[in-house]
N, C-alpha and C positions, 0 to 999 in steps of 0.2 A: 687581432691587426692594430697597427697605428700607423698612418703615413703622413709625411710632412713636405709639404710645397709652399715655398715664398711665393710663388706666381699665385697672383689674386684669382686670374680668369683660368688654373689648373682645377680640374676636377677631379678626387680621388674616389670618388663612392665607388665606382665600376672598378677600380681597383680594389677597394674594400673588398668587392663583392667575390670577386673572382678567386682574392686569396683567400678568402674565407671556405669558400666552395672546395680548395686543395685540402684545407682543416677540419672539413665536414665530420672525420672519422673520430675527434677529437669532443663530438659534443653533437647531438641531433633534437635534443628537447625544445630550444629555442635557438633565436637567432636576431642581431640587433647592430643597427650601425648609427654612430652620431658623428656629426660633420658641424664645422665651423665655416659659415660664409659672412662675407664680411659688409654684404646689404642686408641679409636676415637672421645673420646670429646663429641660434642652434638651430640643425634641422638634426631631427631622431625619430627614429622609426625602429621597433621589436614585434616578435610576435612567436606563437608558440608553433614548433615542427622544425621540418628541413629547412635550410636557407631557401631552397625553389618553392617551399610552401609560403614562407614570410614574405618573399619580397617579389613583385610584378615590376616590370617596366615602367609603369606610372609611379612607384615608389622609390623606385632609383633615382629618377629625373628632378625627383622632389630633395634630395639628400645633395646633391650640389655644395659642394666647399672645398677648397684647398689643402684643408687639413682633418682629418678624420680617426676614428679608431673603431673596431666590430668586435663582434664576439659570437662564437656558437656555445651553446650552454651542456654541460652534463653535469648533475645538480650532485653537489655532495655535500654542500651546507645548506640549507634550504630546500623547500618540496619546489615539483616540478610544477610552478605554475606563472602566469604571466606578468605577475607581481615582482617574482623572481629573475625575470631576464636580463641580459646584460647588451650592452653598457648600462651600468646604471647613472640616471642623472637626477641632479639637485642642483637648486639654484647658488650662488657664490658670487659674494662680492660686485654686487653689481650685474653679473652675467651667469655662469655655468659651471658646476664643474663635473664629469662623465669620466667614468674608470669599468672599463673592461680589466678581469682579473681572471688568472689562472693558476688554482692552488686552493690551500683552505688556513684560515686563519685559528690555528689552535688555541686560544685564549678567547678567542671572540663574543664569548656569551659574556666572559666577566666585564668586558671593553663595552659592550652594548648596554649592560646595567649602567657601570658608570656614565655614559651616555645620554641615557633616559633619566638618569637623575639630573642631569645639566641641562635637562629642557628638550632633548632631541626625540623628534616624533619620528618612529621606523614606519614605512610603508611596505617593507619586505623582512625576510628572515635571513638574508644572505650576509656574509661575512664582508660584501663590498661595499655595500648600505653603510657598514662599521668604519672602514677604510674612510669612505669620502666623508662622514661626520668626524672622524679624528682630525682629517685635513682641516676641515672646516674649523672647527673650533680650536685648533692650535693657528691657523691665519688670522683669526683674531686678538692672537699676542704680537703676532710677526707676519709680516707681509714679505719676507724673502721664502718663495716656496723651498728652494732648497733645503733652507735652513728649517722649515715646515717638515719636510720628510726626512730629514736627519733626526729631528726629535721625536716622532710618530714611530719611526724605526726602532726605536729603544723601547717602545711598548708594544710591538706586534712581534707574536713569535707562531710560527708555520712556514707555509710557502708561498710566496704570490711572485709571478711575473705579471706585470702591469703594464699596461697603457693608459696614459691619464691625461683627459683633453679638458685643459684649463681655458675656456674661452678659443684662444687663437696659438694656443701653446701645447707642444705635446712633448709629455716626458714619460719616459720609457725606465721601468725599472726590475732588475733581477734582486731575488732575496740574498743573504749574505753566504747562504749556504748553496746558490745554484740548484734548488731541488727541482724545479722545472725549467724547462726548455727557454731560450729567449735569444732570438736572432736578428742581426741588425742587416741590411742591404740597402741598395740604390740603384734608381734606375733614372740616366740623364741627372737632373737636378734635383730629385725625389727622394727623399728618404723613406723609409719602409720598417718596420717592426713586425716579427711573426714568433709564433708558436715553433714553427719550424720551417726549415730551408725548402719545404716543396711549394710554399705559399709565395716565395719569392719566384721560382721557377715558373710558375704558371703566369706570371705577370710579366715572362722577362726580365726579372730584376736581376743587378748582381750581389750575392753572398760576400758580404763584406768581412763580418767576422759574430762571432756569440758575444753575449752581455757577459761582462765581466762580474764573478761574483759580488752582490752588494753595490752595482751598478747604477748611475742614472745616468742616460742618457735626456740631453734636450738640444734646443736650438735656439741661437741666436743670429737671425737673416740667416744666409746660407749656411751659416759655420755651427758644425756639430761639435759641441760641449760634452763633455764627461766629469762625473763627478762620483766619486769613490766613499760609500757611506763609512762612517767613522768605524761602526761596530762589525765590518766587515770581515778585517782580519782578526778577530776575536774567536771565529769558528773554524772546525772543519767541515772541509765541503761533502754534500750530501747527495748526491746526484742520483734521483731517482731511477735505480737497475729495471724497472717496470715500463720505462719510455722503451729502453732498446729490447725488452723483451716481446712487449706485445703493444703498448699503446703510440707509439710513433709508427710513422708510415715508412716502410722498409728504403724508400728512395729518399730520405731525411739524413741531413749529417746534422748531430747533437755535440756539440765540445768537441768538434774534430773526428768523432767516430762515427763512420756511415753505418746506419743501422742494419743495412742491408747483410754486410759483411759480418757482425756481429752474430745476427741469427744465423748465419752459415756455420760460423765457427760454433754455435751452440750445437748445431747440428752434428758436427766432426765428434765435439766432443761426447756427445751422448752415443755414438756409436764406440769410440774408446771406452766408453764405462758400460755399456750393453749391447756387445756386436751380438745378433741373432742374424748369422750368418748363411742359414737355412733359409729366411724369408726368401719368399717370392718378390714381392714391390716394396718401396716404400713411398707411404703417403701422406700427404700434409691435412689438417683439419684446417681448410680455406678462410681466411688467404694470411694470415699473420703469421703463420706457419711453414710458409710456403718456402722460405729461403733456409730455414732450420731442415727441413725434409729433403731439399737438396743437398744440404750439407752431409746429412747422414749416409743418403746414396752415393753421393760421391765418393766418400771414405770408405764405403763398405763395397762399393760396386754392385750394389744390388739395384735393381733399375728402380726408377722412379716414376710413379703413375698416379693420376687424379681418379679417385675412385667415388670422392663426395664431390658432388656438382653444384657450386651453389647459388642461390638467388638473388642476382645482384642487387636488386630492390629491398633486401631487408639489410635494418642496420645491424650494428654492433649488438650481441646479445648478453654481452657481460655489462653495458652501460645502460641495460633499460632498467627502470625506474625500480620494479616489482618483480618477484620471484615469479609469479604468474605470467606475467609479460614474458620472461627470460624463456619458461619453460617452452610458451604458445610459439615463441620466435624461432626456437630450433627445430620446431618441425615445418616450419616456413623456409629455414635457413639453406637447407643441403638435401639434396635427394641424391641416394645412391647409384653408382653405375654399378649395375649387374655384371656385365660384362668383364669390368677389370676386378672383382669381387671374387667370384664363383670359383671355389675350390682353393683360392689362396692365402698361402699364410703371410700377414701384412703386419710390417710394422708402420704403426700410426704415430705421426709427429703433431704433439699440439703444444702449443706455447706456456700453456699453465693450466692447473686445477685450482680453481676458488669454491664451490658449495660442490663441484663435482654431477650436478644433474645432468649438464651439458655433455659431459664424458660419456655417461652411461646410457644416456638415450642415442649418442652416436654409435656407441660399440653394438648397442642391441640393433640398431640400423642396418650396419657392416656383417652382424651375423645372420640377420634374416635375409640378407640379401646372399647369403650362400659364403661368406666368409670363412675358412677352415680356422684359422688362429688370429685373435688380433695382440699384436705388442705394444703396447701403449707408452711411448715414451715422451716426456715433458722437459720444456726446454725454461722452465723456472723451477726452484727448489719447493716443497712442501709449503705453500703459505699458511702461517700457523697463528698469524696476528693481523688485526685491522690494521689500515692504513689511516693516519690524520693529517695526510697532507696532499690531499687531492684526487684520489683513485677509491672508488667504492669497494674496499674488500670485506666489506657485511662485518657482524659482528663474529665474535668468536667462534660465537654455540653453532653459526650457520656455516665455519670454515671446515671442509672436510677433513684438512690434514692437521689442524688443533685438536679433535676429536676422536680421529682413528689411526692405527699404526699404517706404514706403507701395505704392507699385505691384507689387512683388514679392507682397504682404498680398494685394493687389485680384486680382492672378492666381491667388495659391492659393485665394481664395474662392469666384472664379468671379463676384465683382461687375462691375456695368459702370462703376461708379464709386463708390471710397471715400474720403470725406471724414470727417477727423477734426475736430472743432472746435478751437481753436488755445489755449494754456494763456493767452491773454491776455484771450480771448471768456469762457473758463470762471470765471475768476477776476470778470471785469466782472458773469456772471451768478450768479455766489455773492453778488458785494455787498460781501466784505472787500479790504482791501488784500493784497498778494501776500505782505507778511511776517506778515500774520496767519494765514496759510494751511500746513499741510504739502502739498508736493506732491512728496512723495521720489521716487517712484514713477515719476512723468512727468517729473522732472529730473536723479536723482538728487543732489539735495541735500537730505539729512535734517537734521532739527533738533537731532539728538542725534548722539553717535559712533552706528556702529554694530557688530554682535557683532563681527568682525572687528579693531576697533580699542577695544574697552571695558576700557581700561586706567583706574587710577584716577589717571591725571594726565589723563585725555582725555574725563572725563565727561559734560562740558558745553561749549557753544559759547556765549561770550557777544557 
């Protein structure tokens, strides 16, 4: 989140808090808010855990400011520890700079080495601190922030949606390939940036538009200004398909596409490819698969039912940092509803299979509760390669589809049928051309170099 008001008496802290609450699904390891107040300067607080664990009433009251940014963290670069929580804050030109970052900088290890050689001392192991110091280093040569951001954009490779607070100035940036979502909204005379439109909805803000690829939005008084990075037109777009499949909330709109409608179409496509017409019920793995299950049910005419009741106080198992935590969370996450399962042939809809441990556990639970057959349909093609842009897809060794055939996976999971949506049907359901999407984790064709090949000569693919 990032919020800007020219009214020095207006407090953005509570709006940031509630916006982050709507974005809690995007990260559950830590939370932080940084604001600027004309009387006290920087106000900043962060902590480990959910937003409600980190922030209490007194802490929010101490974050009064008319400009601010906030972040909920899901670690992909850097360990899950307090030092890596965001926004990252450091001193800057007689003031401070603070950055909240969604995404991953592919070449951050090399850039970090360069910065260390230049005398910068790192407090964290995140790529967000790398971004801070790149800006600081370039600002020593040039005090025009837009030109500074232009310069560093030529050095960084990867995905980045950013809110940057430099004293009382807010800058909002989306990377040239538009890998990660970023939207702009307005509430009266207050401007809001957020990763998803749901953060605008909760604070009754008006959705204005998505940021363009490579766009910087900044403010001159009440005037909103826009600058497109020079490098933006040099790349094909690479919107993350996994945002539509799993990561985003279904009630969000990303680049004009309603996530709920995309997921419903995924379910329809699954039925076209894998019709199980003698099934008794269609069931989702809650919650992200519910729209796809509705789509399959409506297309097939098979009744929709809920057979797995979710514990609403357990977070997303996929974004738990360790495998042991993920396996434990599965047991806490869902409880079978035996009355809906006994002697039934079930079409079970899930958004994706990454490691396979969750799917295997769920099918065991369903059959132990009396399900006669389980036909598993997956709304994402086989994940065969890691993600380098901000989704923890694990190593290739851990990815079940990278090491086993579909039939072998079916046998391992214990399902009667295993059907993955095709890449072509997924693209059609999302509604963008193939060339506008990042499909790296399902095709091994990445829009940028990847860490093993991140040399100065191979930064960009044209």
